[in-house]
C-alpha positions in Angstrom: 79.1 23.7 145.6 79.9 26.8 147.6 83.1 26.3 149.3 86.5 24.7 148.6 86.4 23.1 152.1 82.8 22.1 152.8 82.8 18.7 154.3 79.6 16.7 154.5 78.4 15.8 157.9 78.2 12.1 157.6 81.9 11.1 157.6 82.8 13.4 160.4 82.9 12.6 164.1 80.3 14.3 166.0 82.7 15.2 168.7 84.9 17.3 166.4 83.6 20.6 167.7 84.8 19.6 171.2 88.3 18.6 170.0 91.0 20.8 171.2 93.2 22.2 168.5 96.9 21.0 168.5 98.0 24.6 167.7 96.7 26.3 170.8 96.5 26.0 174.5 94.8 28.8 176.2 93.5 30.8 173.2 91.2 28.3 171.6 88.0 30.3 171.4 87.9 33.6 169.7 84.6 35.4 169.0 83.9 37.8 166.0 82.4 41.1 167.2 78.9 40.6 166.0 75.9 39.6 168.0 75.2 36.1 167.3 78.2 35.5 165.2 81.1 33.5 166.4 84.4 32.7 164.8 86.6 30.0 166.3 90.2 30.9 165.9 93.4 30.0 167.5 96.9 31.6 167.7 99.5 29.7 165.8 103.3 30.4 165.5 104.4 32.9 162.9 106.2 30.9 160.2 108.1 31.6 157.1 105.1 30.3 155.2 103.0 33.2 156.5 105.8 35.6 155.7 105.5 34.4 152.0 101.7 34.4 152.2 101.4 38.1 152.6 104.5 39.1 150.5 102.3 39.6 147.4 99.8 41.7 149.3 102.4 43.9 150.8 104.1 44.3 147.4 100.8 45.5 145.9 100.2 47.9 148.8 103.8 49.3 148.7 102.9 50.3 145.0 99.8 52.1 146.3 101.8 53.9 149.1 104.3 55.2 146.5 101.5 56.7 144.4 100.1 58.7 147.3 96.5 58.6 146.2 93.2 59.4 147.9 89.5 58.8 147.7 89.4 60.5 144.3 86.5 60.1 141.9 89.0 59.7 139.1 89.6 56.1 140.0 87.8 53.3 141.6 90.9 52.0 143.5 91.6 53.0 147.0 95.1 53.5 148.3 97.1 53.6 151.5 98.2 57.0 152.7 101.5 57.6 154.2 101.3 58.6 157.9 103.3 61.7 158.6 103.9 63.9 161.7 102.4 66.9 159.9 99.1 65.0 159.4 98.9 64.0 162.9 99.5 67.5 164.2 96.5 68.8 162.3 94.4 67.7 165.2 94.9 69.7 168.4 93.6 66.7 170.6 92.6 63.1 170.3 89.0 64.3 170.9 89.2 66.5 167.8 90.4 63.6 165.7 87.7 61.2 167.1 85.0 63.8 166.3 86.1 63.9 162.7 86.7 60.1 162.3 83.3 59.2 163.9 81.4 60.8 161.0 82.7 58.0 158.8 81.5 55.2 161.1 78.2 53.4 160.5 76.1 50.9 162.2 75.1 47.8 160.2 72.1 45.6 160.9 71.8 42.2 159.2 68.2 41.6 158.3 67.0 38.1 157.5 63.6 36.8 156.4 61.8 34.8 159.0 58.9 32.7 158.0 55.7 32.5 160.1 54.3 29.1 159.7 51.0 29.8 161.3 48.3 31.1 159.1 44.6 31.5 159.2 42.4 29.1 157.1 41.7 31.9 154.6 45.4 32.6 154.0 47.0 30.8 151.1 50.7 31.7 151.8 52.9 31.7 154.8 53.7 35.1 156.2 57.2 36.3 156.5 59.0 39.3 157.8 62.6 40.6 158.0 64.0 40.5 161.5 67.4 41.6 162.8 69.8 38.6 162.8 72.9 40.5 163.9 74.6 43.9 164.0 78.0 45.3 163.5 80.0 48.3 162.3 81.3 49.6 159.0 83.7 52.4 157.7 82.9 54.8 154.9 86.1 54.8 153.0 85.3 56.4 149.7 82.7 59.0 148.4 82.4 59.0 144.6 79.7 61.3 143.1 76.3 59.8 144.1 77.8 56.7 145.7 79.5 56.1 149.0 81.4 52.9 149.8 81.6 51.0 153.1 84.0 48.2 154.3 83.0 45.8 156.9 83.5 42.2 158.0 81.9 39.5 155.8 80.4 37.8 159.0 78.5 41.0 159.8 76.4 40.8 156.6 76.7 37.2 155.7 73.2 35.6 154.9 71.4 39.0 155.0 68.3 39.5 152.8 68.6 43.2 153.6 71.4 45.4 154.9 70.3 48.4 157.0 72.9 51.3 157.5 72.6 53.8 160.3 74.8 56.8 159.7 76.0 59.5 162.1 72.9 61.3 163.5 70.8 58.3 163.4 69.5 58.4 159.8 68.9 55.0 158.3 69.2 53.7 154.7 69.5 50.4 152.8 72.9 49.2 151.5 73.7 47.2 148.4 76.3 44.5 148.7 79.0 44.9 146.0 80.9 41.7 147.0 82.4 39.8 149.8 85.3 37.4 150.5 84.3 35.0 153.3 87.9 33.6 153.6 89.4 36.9 154.5 86.2 38.2 156.2 85.9 41.3 154.2 82.8 42.8 152.5 82.2 46.0 150.5 78.8 47.9 150.5 77.3 50.8 148.7 74.9 53.5 149.8 73.7 56.8 148.4 76.3 59.4 149.1 73.7 61.9 150.5 73.8 59.8 153.7 77.7 60.0 153.9 79.1 62.9 155.8 82.6 62.0 155.4 85.1 59.3 154.5 88.4 57.9 156.2 91.7 57.3 154.5 93.7 54.1 155.0 97.0 54.6 156.8 100.1 52.4 156.3 99.8 49.5 158.7 103.3 48.4 157.9 104.7 51.3 159.8 103.0 50.2 163.1 105.0 49.2 166.1 104.1 47.7 169.4 103.3 50.5 171.7 101.7 52.8 169.1 98.5 54.5 170.4 95.3 53.2 168.6 91.6 53.8 169.0 88.7 51.5 168.2 85.5 53.1 167.0 82.3 51.1 166.7 79.0 49.9 168.0 79.6 47.4 170.8 76.5 45.4 171.7 74.4 47.1 169.1 73.4 50.5 168.0 72.4 51.7 171.4 76.0 52.3 172.1 76.9 53.6 168.6 80.3 55.4 168.0 81.8 54.1 171.2 85.5 55.0 171.3 88.1 52.9 173.2 91.8 53.6 173.4 94.7 51.3 173.7 98.0 50.4 172.1 99.3 48.1 169.5 100.2 45.0 171.6 101.8 43.2 168.6 102.0 43.3 164.8 102.1 40.4 162.3 100.2 38.0 164.5 98.7 35.0 162.8 95.4 33.5 163.8 93.6 30.5 162.3 89.9 31.4 161.6 87.1 29.2 160.8 84.9 30.8 158.3 82.0 29.9 155.9 84.6 29.3 153.3 86.8 27.0 155.4 89.7 27.5 157.7 92.2 30.2 157.0 95.2 31.9 158.5 94.8 35.7 159.0 97.5 38.2 159.5 96.3 40.6 162.3 97.2 43.4 164.6 96.8 42.7 168.2 95.6 45.5 170.4 94.4 46.0 173.9 91.7 48.6 172.8 88.4 47.1 174.0 86.7 45.3 171.2 83.3 43.8 172.0 80.4 42.1 170.0 79.2 44.6 167.6 82.5 46.2 166.9 83.2 43.9 164.0 83.9 45.9 160.8 84.8 49.1 162.8 87.8 51.2 162.4 91.1 50.8 164.3 92.6 54.3 163.8 95.9 55.9 164.6 96.4 59.3 166.1 96.3 60.8 162.6 92.7 59.6 162.1 93.6 57.1 159.5 92.2 53.5 159.4 95.1 51.2 160.1 93.0 48.1 160.7 89.5 46.7 160.8 88.4 45.4 164.1 87.4 41.8 163.6 88.1 39.3 166.5 88.6 39.1 170.2 89.4 36.5 172.8 86.1 35.3 174.4 87.3 33.2 177.3 87.0 33.6 181.0 89.9 35.2 182.6 91.2 36.7 179.4 91.2 40.4 178.9 92.6 42.9 176.4 93.1 40.6 173.4 91.5 42.0 170.3 92.6 41.7 166.8 92.2 43.7 163.6 92.9 43.0 160.0 95.7 45.5 158.8 94.8 48.1 156.3 97.6 46.9 154.0 95.8 43.6 153.7 92.4 45.2 153.4 93.2 47.5 150.5 94.0 44.9 147.7 91.0 42.8 148.7 88.7 45.9 148.5 90.1 46.8 145.2 89.5 43.4 143.7 85.9 43.3 145.1 85.3 46.7 143.6 86.6 45.7 140.2 85.1 42.2 139.9 82.6 41.8 142.8 84.5 38.8 144.2 88.1 37.5 145.0 89.0 34.9 142.4 91.2 32.0 143.6 92.3 28.7 142.1 89.5 26.1 142.3 89.8 22.3 142.4 86.1 21.7 143.0 86.1 19.4 146.0 85.0 19.4 149.6 87.5 18.2 152.1 87.8 16.9 155.6 91.1 16.4 157.4 91.8 12.7 157.8 92.0 13.1 161.5 88.3 14.3 161.5 87.0 11.3 159.6 85.4 8.3 161.3 87.3 5.0 161.2 84.7 3.2 159.2 85.7 5.5 156.3 89.5 5.0 156.8 89.9 1.3 157.5 90.9 0.5 153.9 93.8 3.0 153.9 97.4 2.0 154.8 97.9 1.7 158.5 101.0 3.9 158.3 99.3 6.8 156.7 99.9 9.8 159.0 97.6 12.4 157.4 95.9 13.8 154.5 92.7 15.4 153.2 89.7 13.2 152.4 87.5 14.2 149.5 83.8 14.4 150.8 82.1 16.1 147.8 82.9 16.8 144.2 81.5 19.6 142.0 80.3 17.7 138.9 81.6 20.4 136.5 85.0 20.9 138.2 88.5 20.0 137.3 88.4 17.4 140.1 85.5 15.6 138.4 87.1 15.8 135.0 90.3 14.3 136.3 88.6 11.4 137.9 88.8 12.2 141.6 86.3 10.3 143.7 84.6 10.8 147.0 86.7 9.2 149.8 89.9 9.6 147.9 92.6 10.9 150.3 95.0 13.6 149.0 98.4 13.2 150.5 100.5 15.6 148.4 100.1 18.4 145.9 103.0 19.0 143.5 105.1 16.7 145.8 104.4 18.8 148.9 103.1 16.8 151.7 99.4 17.4 152.7 98.7 16.5 156.3 95.2 18.1 156.6 92.8 20.1 154.4 94.3 23.4 155.6 97.7 22.5 154.1 96.1 22.0 150.7 94.2 25.2 150.9 97.3 27.3 151.9 99.4 26.0 149.0 96.6 26.3 146.6 95.7 29.9 147.3 99.2 31.3 148.0 101.4 29.4 145.6 99.3 28.6 142.5 97.4 30.5 139.8 94.2 29.8 137.8 95.2 27.8 134.7 98.2 26.1 136.2 98.5 22.3 136.1 98.9 20.5 139.4 99.8 16.9 140.3 98.0 15.2 143.3 99.1 12.0 144.9 96.0 10.2 146.4 95.1 7.1 148.2 92.1 5.2 146.9 91.7 2.7 149.5 95.3 1.1 149.8 96.2 2.0 146.2 98.4 5.1 145.7 97.5 7.0 142.4 98.7 10.2 140.7 96.0 12.6 139.4 96.8 15.6 137.2 94.4 18.4 136.7 94.3 22.1 135.5 93.1 24.6 138.1 90.1 26.7 137.2 88.2 29.6 138.9 85.0 29.0 140.8 83.1 31.3 138.5 84.1 29.4 135.4 82.3 26.2 136.7 
C-alpha cells in the first residue's frame, strides 16, 4: 500500500469531489503551478495545533542558522543563512540580484511513457515513447564536486519516467531523483555539476514580515517563458493551507505573496532582495475574480526535509498501515450498523497485510474514533496527531467501532520502509 490515507473508491460517494469544504468559503480551489497538475487546497484558521506542528522544524532550523553554514562540499547538509543588510547591499540594483539568482533557476519537464497500442502485423511489441506530461521549475541549491542538487515540488516530477532539466542558456540534461516527500510536496534531484553555473543560498524565512519585497523566478506556462521574474510583497506569513496530495490531505505552513505565480512556477524560487531563497513557489488561487494570491513553502520548512531526503532518500514517519476515509465521505450502506449518535471518525478502507494494523487485528470498515484518547472526527485528525505527536516505535491505543461494538486496539507504530 502506498499511502497512509488511500481510500478505495467503492465506499465513497461519487459526489465527494463536488462537496464544499466546511473550512473554506471563497478560497476552495487552489492550483499547483505545474501544467496539468492541480492541488485542491483551502485556507483554514491558524490554530495552536499548527504552531506546535512546526515547532520541531523551527527548532532544527534555528540550530542551522546559528551554525552559519553554506553550500560546502565538507557536508551533505544545507543550512539557512542569516539575512543581513551588508549582504543585501552587495547588489547595486534589483536587476543585478536577479541576473545572479537566475543562473540557479532551472526548467523541469516531467517525461512519462506513452504506449502506442496500434502496431503493424509484423510487430510483436507495442511501441512506446516518452512524452511531456508537465513542466515546472527548480532551484540549484548546492554544488558539491561533480554533482549539483536541485529542489522542486514533488507534484512537478511525480510519476515521471524521465526528468529533463534545462539550465540557463538552454542546455538540457537528465536528472536523477534522490527522493521525494509527497505530503510536504518536496523533491530533491541531482545533475552533473558541469551544467550548474551557480547555486542559491537559503535565507531565514522566520525574519520575513508582511510588506517585505520578494521576487518570484520561474517558468510560467512552460519553458518558452523561462526565468520570468515577478515582483511583489509578502502579503502574510504563517498562513495554513490544507492540501490534497497523492499521500493524503495535509496542512502546509506557507508564505502568502502577491508576486505573480502561474502554472509552471511550481518549484521556483521566492527570493528576498539579498538574492536568498526564502520560499519555494508552490500554490496559487485558481478562481475567477481572485488575483494576487500565491503561496510558497518557507525556506525554514524546506531545509530539514531536504536534509532528510539527502541522508535517507525519504522522510520517515510513523506508519499504521491502513487506508482511511472520513466517515462523512462514506456511503450510508457502509455505516448503517454504526451507532446513530456517532458524530465522526475515520473508516478503515484498506489494510497492509504486513502492517501493525493487520497484526493488531484491525479490519476493513472498522471506524477509528480516538487515538490515545484524542477524539478523531475525520482521517485528517488522525494523520495530524500521528505525524506531529508520535514517533516510530511508540505504542498507541485506538478506540474503534466495529458495527455497534466499541473496541480498544493497541499497536506499535512502525515505519513504512520496515513493512
